[in-house]
N, C-alpha and C positions, 0 to 999 in steps of 0.2 A: 894697356891695348896691347893686344896681339899683333905680330908683325909676321908677313909672309912674302917670298919673292914673287914677283911678276909671273915667273915661269910655273912656279907651284900652284899659284892662284888661278891661272888659265888651264892647268891640267885638272884642277879640282873646283872648276867655277861653281857648280851646283852646289857642293858640299858646303863651301865657304859662303855663299849667299844665304843658305838655308841657317848656318849659324849665326850669321850676322843679323837675320831677321828675328830668329827665335830667342837669341840671348841678349837681345838689344845691346850689342857691344861692338863697336866700330872696329874694323880691320885695317890696318896699314899695310899696304902693298908697296914693296920696295923694289926699285929700278936700278940696274947698273948705272944708268946715266945720272942717277941721283935725284930725279924727278919722281919722288914717292906720290902716292894718292892714299886717299881714305875711302873705304867702302863703309856706308852706314844705311840703315833701313830708311824708308821714306817717311815712317811714322816718327821715328827717332829725329830725323832731320827737320820735320814740320814741328816738333816740340822744341828742339832747340832754337828755331827761328822765332818762335813765339816767345822763348825766355829772353832772347836777345832783343826782341821789340819791347818787352816790358823793362828790362834793364836800361834802354836806350830812351826811354820815355819818362823824362823827369816829372810830369804830372802823374803818372802811375806810381813811380817809385815814392813821390810825396804821399799819396793816398796809402801806400803800404806802411811807410814809415808812421803816419798818423794812426793807421790802425793798430800796429803793434804797440804804440805807446798807450792807446786805450785799452788794449788787452792786458798790457803789464800793469796799468793802474787800475785794473777791475772796473773800469768804467764803461764797458762796452754794453751792447745790447744782450739782454737777457731774455729768451725766449720763454713763454708760458709752459707750463707742463703739457698742456694739450698740444702745443705746436711742437714741443720735443717728442711727444707720441707719435704725431703726425710725421715728423722727419725721420723717426727711426724705425717706423713700420716697415715691413718687408711685404 
């Protein structure tokens, strides 16, 4: 993660915001007082919140675990050729 001083961030606010949004990379802004903060795009923040929700939900994690086992054991659902063609059509 890149880091920048609060003064440099303030002086180049638009450029740093554009960089954060376009590159999907959070930016750490440091302050002399030691109270640093992170700038992150709204889309990236929402994605991270969704990930945290899944990780904190034991039921969802159990479903993922069972799905991985089914996949590893090659006992999962296998779509028909027609379904595959339908799903891969552009």
